[in-house]
C-alpha positions in Angstrom: 0.0 0.0 0.0 1.4 3.4 -1.0 -0.2 6.6 0.4 0.4 10.0 -1.2 -0.2 13.1 0.8 -1.3 16.5 -0.3 -1.7 18.3 3.0 -0.7 21.1 5.3 2.4 20.8 7.4 0.5 20.0 10.5 -1.5 17.2 8.8 1.8 15.9 7.3 3.3 15.6 10.8 0.3 13.7 12.1 0.4 11.2 9.3 4.2 10.8 9.4 4.0 10.3 13.2 2.0 7.1 12.5 5.0 5.8 10.6 7.3 5.7 13.6 8.6 2.3 12.7 9.3 3.4 9.1 7.5 0.4 7.6 4.7 2.3 5.9 5.1 3.7 2.3 4.0 7.3 2.8 5.0 10.0 0.3 4.6 13.8 0.4 3.4 15.3 -2.9 4.8 18.7 -3.4 3.2 21.1 -5.9 2.7 24.8 -6.7 -0.2 24.7 -9.1 -3.2 22.4 -9.7 -1.8 21.4 -13.1 1.5 20.3 -11.6 -0.4 18.3 -9.0 -2.5 16.5 -11.6 0.6 15.6 -13.7 2.4 14.3 -10.6 -0.5 12.0 -9.6 -1.3 10.8 -13.1 2.4 10.2 -14.0 3.1 8.1 -10.9 0.8 5.1 -10.9 2.4 3.7 -7.7 -0.2 5.1 -5.3 -3.0 3.0 -3.9 -4.5 5.9 -1.8 -4.0 9.7 -1.8 -5.0 12.0 1.0 -6.2 15.4 -0.2 -6.4 18.2 2.4 -8.7 20.9 1.0 -6.6 23.5 2.9 -3.4 22.5 1.0 -5.0 22.6 -2.5 -4.7 25.9 -4.4 -8.0 27.6 -5.3 -11.5 27.5 -4.0 -13.8 24.6 -3.3 -15.0 24.5 -6.9 -11.4 24.1 -8.1 -11.0 21.3 -5.6 -14.1 19.5 -6.9 -12.9 19.9 -10.5 -9.5 18.5 -9.5 -11.1 15.4 -8.0 -13.5 15.0 -10.9 -10.6 14.7 -13.3 -8.5 12.4 -11.0 -11.5 10.1 -10.4 -11.7 9.5 -14.2 -8.0 9.4 -15.0 -6.7 7.2 -12.1 -7.7 4.1 -10.2 -6.6 5.5 -6.9 -8.8 5.6 -3.8 -9.0 9.2 -2.5 -9.3 10.4 1.1 -10.6 14.0 1.5 -9.8 16.0 4.7 -12.4 18.8 5.2 -11.3 20.1 8.6 -13.7 22.9 9.7 -16.3 22.1 7.1 -19.9 21.2 8.2 -21.1 17.7 7.4 -24.0 19.1 5.4 -22.0 21.5 3.2 -22.3 21.6 -0.6 -18.8 20.3 -0.9 -19.8 17.1 0.9 -22.7 16.6 -1.5 -20.4 17.2 -4.5 -17.9 14.6 -3.1 -20.6 12.0 -2.6 -21.8 12.6 -6.1 -18.3 12.0 -7.5 -18.2 8.6 -5.8 -16.1 9.4 -2.8 -17.3 7.2 0.0 -18.6 8.6 3.2 -15.9 6.8 5.2 -13.3 8.6 3.1 -14.6 12.1 3.9 -12.9 13.2 7.1 -13.6 16.2 9.2 -10.8 15.8 11.7 -7.1 15.4 11.2 -6.9 13.8 14.7 -9.0 10.7 15.5 -11.0 10.3 12.2 -7.9 10.5 10.0 -5.8 8.2 12.2 -8.5 5.6 12.4 -9.0 5.6 8.6 -5.3 5.3 7.9 -5.0 2.4 10.3 -7.8 0.6 8.4 -6.1 1.3 5.1 -2.6 0.0 6.1 -3.7 -2.9 8.3 -7.1 -3.9 6.8 -6.7 -3.2 3.1 -9.5 -3.7 0.6 -9.1 -6.2 -2.2 -11.4 -4.5 -4.6 -10.7 -1.7 -7.1 -13.6 0.7 -7.3 -12.9 3.3 -10.0 -15.2 6.2 -10.9 -17.9 5.5 -13.4 -19.8 8.7 -14.2 -23.0 7.1 -15.6 -25.6 7.4 -12.9 -25.2 10.8 -11.1 -27.0 12.6 -13.9 -30.3 10.8 -13.1 -30.0 11.2 -9.3 -31.1 13.9 -7.0 -28.9 15.3 -4.2 -29.7 13.9 -0.8 -31.3 16.1 1.8 -29.1 17.7 4.5 -30.5 15.6 7.4 -29.7 12.4 5.6 -26.1 13.4 4.9 -25.6 14.4 8.5 -26.9 11.1 9.8 -24.7 9.1 7.4 -21.5 11.0 8.3 -21.9 11.3 12.1 -21.1 7.6 12.5 -17.8 7.6 10.7 -15.5 8.4 13.7 -16.9 5.3 15.5 -16.9 3.1 12.5 -14.0 0.7 11.9 -14.5 -2.1 9.4 -18.1 -1.6 8.5 -18.7 0.3 5.3 -21.2 3.2 5.3 -23.7 2.8 2.5 -24.8 5.7 0.4 -28.3 6.9 1.6 -31.2 6.0 -0.5 -31.8 9.6 -1.5 -28.7 9.3 -3.7 -30.1 6.3 -5.5 -33.6 7.6 -6.3 -33.7 8.9 -9.9 -35.2 12.2 -10.9 -38.8 12.0 -12.0 -39.1 11.4 -15.7 -40.7 14.9 -16.2 -38.0 16.7 -14.3 -35.3 18.4 -16.3 -31.9 19.5 -14.9 -32.7 23.0 -16.4 -35.5 23.4 -13.9 -33.3 22.9 -10.8 -31.8 25.9 -9.0 -28.1 26.3 -9.8 -27.1 25.6 -6.2 -28.6 22.1 -6.4 -26.8 21.1 -9.6 -23.6 19.2 -8.8 -20.5 19.2 -11.0 -21.0 15.6 -12.1 -24.6 16.3 -13.1 -23.7 19.4 -15.1 -20.9 17.4 -16.8 -23.2 14.6 -17.8 -25.9 17.0 -18.9 -23.4 18.7 -21.2 -22.3 15.4 -22.7 -25.9 14.4 -23.3 -26.7 17.7 -25.0 -23.6 17.4 -27.2 -24.6 13.9 -28.2 -28.2 15.0 -29.0 -26.9 17.8 -31.2 -24.6 15.4 -32.9 -27.3 12.8 -33.7 -29.6 15.6 -34.9 -27.1 16.8 -37.4 -26.3 13.2 -38.5 -22.6 13.6 -37.8 -20.4 10.6 -37.6 -17.6 10.1 -35.1 -14.0 11.2 -36.0 -12.0 8.0 -36.3 -8.6 7.7 -34.7 -6.7 4.6 -35.9 -3.9 3.2 -33.7 -1.7 0.3 -34.9 1.6 -1.2 -33.9 4.6 -1.5 -36.1 4.8 -5.0 -34.5 3.3 -7.2 -31.8 3.5 -6.4 -28.1 4.6 -2.8 -28.7 2.0 -1.0 -26.5 -0.7 -0.4 -29.1 -3.7 -1.0 -26.8 -2.1 0.9 -24.0 -1.7 4.0 -26.2 -5.2 3.6 -27.6 -6.6 3.7 -24.1 -4.4 6.6 -23.2 -5.8 8.6 -26.1 -9.3 7.6 -25.1 -8.7 8.9 -21.5 -7.2 12.1 -22.9 -10.3 12.8 -24.9 -12.6 11.7 -22.1 -11.0 14.3 -19.8 -11.7 17.0 -22.4 -15.4 16.1 -22.0 -15.6 14.3 -25.3 -17.9 11.4 -26.0 -15.4 8.6 -27.0 -15.3 4.8 -27.2 -12.7 2.2 -28.3 -13.2 -0.6 -30.8 -10.8 -3.6 -31.1 -10.4 -4.0 -34.9 -8.1 -7.0 -34.8 -8.6 -10.8 -34.4 -7.1 -11.0 -30.9 -9.5 -9.0 -28.6 -8.2 -8.9 -25.0 -10.0 -6.1 -23.2 -13.0 -8.3 -22.1 -10.6 -10.0 -19.6 -10.4 -6.8 -17.6 -14.0 -7.0 -16.8 -13.1 -9.6 -14.2 -10.5 -7.3 -12.5 -12.5 -4.2 -11.8 -15.4 -4.4 -9.3 -17.7 -2.0 -11.2 -16.9 -3.4 -14.7 -19.8 -4.6 -16.8 -19.5 -7.3 -19.4 -22.0 -7.5 -22.3 -22.2 -9.5 -25.5 -20.5 -7.0 -27.8 -18.7 -4.6 -25.3 -17.6 -4.1 -21.8 -17.5 -1.0 -19.6 -14.3 -0.7 -17.5 -13.7 2.4 -15.2 -16.5 4.1 -17.1 -14.9 3.5 -20.5 -16.9 1.8 -23.3 -14.8 -0.9 -25.1 -16.2 -2.8 -28.1 -14.8 -6.2 -29.1 -15.5 -6.2 -32.9 -15.5 -3.9 -35.9 -19.0 -5.2 -36.7 -20.4 -2.6 -34.3 -18.8 0.4 -36.2 -21.8 1.2 -38.4 -24.3 1.2 -35.5 -22.4 3.3 -33.0 -20.5 5.8 -35.2 -23.2 8.4 -34.6 -23.3 7.9 -30.9 -19.8 9.3 -30.2 -17.7 12.3 -31.1 -14.5 10.1 -31.4 -13.9 6.4 -31.9 -10.5 4.9 -31.1 -9.8 2.0 -33.5 -7.3 -0.5 -32.1 -5.9 -2.3 -35.2 -3.2 -4.3 -33.4 -0.3 -5.2 -35.6 -0.2 -3.0 -38.7 1.2 -5.8 -40.9 -1.9 -7.9 -40.1 -4.6 -5.3 -40.1 -6.9 -4.1 -42.9 -4.9 -1.3 -44.5 -7.9 0.0 -46.3 -9.9 0.6 -43.1 -6.8 2.1 -41.4 -6.2 4.5 -44.3 -9.8 5.6 -44.2 -9.5 6.9 -40.7 -9.2 10.6 -39.9 -6.1 10.3 -37.7 -3.6 7.5 -38.2 -1.1 6.6 -35.5 1.7 4.0 -35.6 3.1 2.8 -32.2 6.8 2.0 -32.4 9.7 0.8 -30.3 13.5 1.2 -30.6 14.7 -2.4 -30.2 16.4 -3.8 -33.3 13.5 -6.0 -34.3 11.0 -3.2 -33.6 12.8 -0.6 -35.8 12.9 -3.1 -38.7 9.1 -3.4 -38.5 8.8 0.4 -38.9 10.1 0.2 -42.4 7.1 -1.8 -43.5 4.8 1.1 -42.5 6.8 3.6 -44.5 5.7 1.8 -47.7 2.1 2.4 -46.9 2.4 5.9 -45.5 0.4 8.4 -47.5 2.0 11.3 -45.6 -0.6 11.3 -42.8 0.9 8.8 -40.4 2.0 9.9 -36.9 4.7 7.8 -35.2 4.4 7.3 -31.4 7.4 5.7 -29.7 7.2 4.0 -26.3 10.0 3.2 -23.7 12.5 5.7 -25.1 14.9 7.3 -22.7 14.6 11.2 -22.8 18.3 11.4 -23.7 17.7 9.4 -26.9 14.6 11.3 -28.2 16.6 13.8 -30.3 18.6 11.1 -32.0 15.5 9.0 -32.8 13.8 12.1 -34.2 16.7 12.7 -36.6 16.7 9.1 -37.7 13.1 9.4 -38.7 14.3 12.0 -41.4 11.3 13.2 -43.4 8.9 11.8 -40.8 10.6 13.7 -37.9 7.8 16.3 -37.8 5.4 13.4 -37.2 7.4 11.7 -34.4 6.2 11.7 -30.8 7.3 10.0 -27.5 4.9 8.6 -25.0 5.6 8.6 -21.3 5.8 5.4 -19.2 2.2 4.0 -18.8 2.3 0.7 -16.8 -1.4 0.8 -16.0 -3.3 1.2 -19.3 -6.5 2.4 -17.5 -4.7 5.2 -15.6 -4.0 8.3 -17.7 -0.3 9.3 -17.8 -1.2 13.0 -17.7 0.8 14.0 -20.8 -1.9 16.4 -22.2 0.4 18.5 -24.3 1.9 15.6 -26.2 -1.5 14.0 -27.0 -2.9 17.4 -28.1 -0.1 17.7 -30.6 -0.4 14.1 -31.7 -4.1 14.5 -32.4 -3.5 18.0 -33.8 -6.2 19.3 -31.3 -4.4 22.1 -29.5 -7.7 23.5 -28.3 -8.3 20.5 -26.2 -5.8 21.4 -23.6 -7.4 21.1 -20.2 -7.8 24.1 -17.9 -6.2 22.2 -15.0 
């Protein structure tokens, strides 16, 4: 178990004091701006838990909620939130519950409550991964203040028993109620986000637009093609884009991940993992191309895929490596390159990037380098690189 801490000095001292034997992996995350904090967390997939002290995060409570909203989608970390001095019925608490932060992980004291929760984490760890899946909050109403207060008052005395989310959070809005009729103070960040996505999809269907297709293929086998396809999906998803992934090759593998994540759902033609829709066959392409803004097409090995379908895509990306047998395979893609291919290298030391770019000669302006991404479902946080790769500079996040 590895705990990252974003907290004030006093809270850091309390947590570090629990590690008097030095056997706990506790790391302080230093940052100056929200963007730096996001990049630090997303680029270091070693954390199992992260403690966020609202007093140590730059900006107001809305900025804090936006920060968590992104991290809950881009990482599989379990987040603890310290709201010292906040009332249990505050709007921030409602927002956190709506984002999927469990009541037991919303702490109002850096003394007893925080110590008790950390003891549970380090000595009674959970075996399940429960990533954020923003599919239900849009159709749910905020719970009333009395219900929140009752559910949170018991957390200091609770040890191993989980606190269930009150029923008020599970009841859907009446079919006739529109989010536009709700007062702004009652609309949570997640609800507004989902409402925006639904509106964009409705407009898209109305205009009969089809999704922009992003083809991703590997110069060879086992070169990180699926990992990079998922990283591109996560990048677009964090820009509030409606996006899905389709496995276009004959060796689909993503269905196996439905058994790893506790909230994953497995269907006949697709699965949903960490809120990401993943399709197993190109047969679904004609029926879903109007449901999304972007479709990531994972073609697997370029030498074995349908070159016709690949070349028909709007953006074409070849995943590459620098091992001898991997560089030989790149030559095969040069013969089919119509001038629109982008080359994305993985596992390249920063010191070698300049030399690799020069070796790509006429394709040097289309050469990019991906950061280390050991967990394909956790975003590596490299927004700028993926924006340039997709030639979508306006998609850079505000964080």
